[in-house]
C-alpha positions, -999 to 999 in steps of 0.1 A, spaced: 363 -394 -172 367 -359 -186 393 -359 -211 404 -321 -199 406 -334 -160 429 -360 -170 451 -338 -191 453 -308 -167 456 -325 -137 485 -349 -153 500 -314 -163 499 -301 -127 513 -334 -114 541 -331 -130 551 -298 -130 549 -295 -92 567 -331 -91 592 -315 -114 594 -283 -88 602 -308 -60 632 -322 -78 645 -288 -71 634 -282 -42 648 -314 -27 686 -310 -48 687 -275 -39 682 -259 -71 706 -226 -69 678 -207 -85 646 -218 -64 664 -222 -35 682 -185 -36 643 -172 -45 628 -195 -11 656 -183 9 645 -151 4 611 -160 11 629 -165 46 627 -208 44 657 -226 56 667 -255 37 651 -278 60 617 -261 52 625 -264 14 628 -298 12 599 -301 29 578 -284 7 589 -304 -18 577 -335 3 548 -319 0 548 -311 -39 552 -351 -42 525 -361 -17 502 -336 -40 513 -351 -76 506 -386 -65 473 -379 -47 461 -360 -82 476 -390 -107 463 -413 -82 430 -394 -81 424 -397 -115 411 -432 -104 399 -427 -73 381 -390 -73 383 -385 -35 421 -382 -34 425 -362 -63 397 -336 -51 416 -336 -17 448 -325 -40 437 -301 -60 428 -285 -30 461 -287 -14 475 -274 -41 451 -243 -46 458 -236 -9 499 -244 -12 500 -221 -40 479 -194 -23 505 -195 4 531 -190 -19 513 -160 -36 513 -143 -1 546 -150 8 556 -131 -25 531 -107 -16 543 -99 20 579 -101 2 567 -72 -20 584 -93 -48 577 -87 -82 549 -98 -104 574 -115 -128 585 -135 -89 553 -146 -86 541 -155 -119 547 -192 -115 530 -196 -81 500 -175 -99 498 -199 -126 499 -229 -109 476 -216 -85 451 -211 -118 460 -242 -127 448 -260 -93 417 -238 -90 406 -252 -126 417 -286 -115 396 -289 -84 364 -270 -103 369 -303 -128 373 -330 -98 339 -312 -82 323 -311 -113 331 -350 -119 
């Protein structure tokens, strides 16, 4: 098993799980940004569910490759969607940076999953 894959997969899984906690608790800073993008509190929490499911898929996917690949592809689509929402809202780059960094990390994890 590729150590880089395990490290980056774990990193992405932990970051998205941590992000989900902010969505479940409606952390004021996170909730304000997401409300600015037009999301309701219910949809914000639903995104948290998606992040937890994806994080679990990534982490279990270390041992079950197809699950890890599907979760990684899901995160590519998730963060691409987030980036599109920020662009449509005409947000400054600093507000888009987390989504962009996580999109790049998701693409790398997806490539590493394919190369397994």
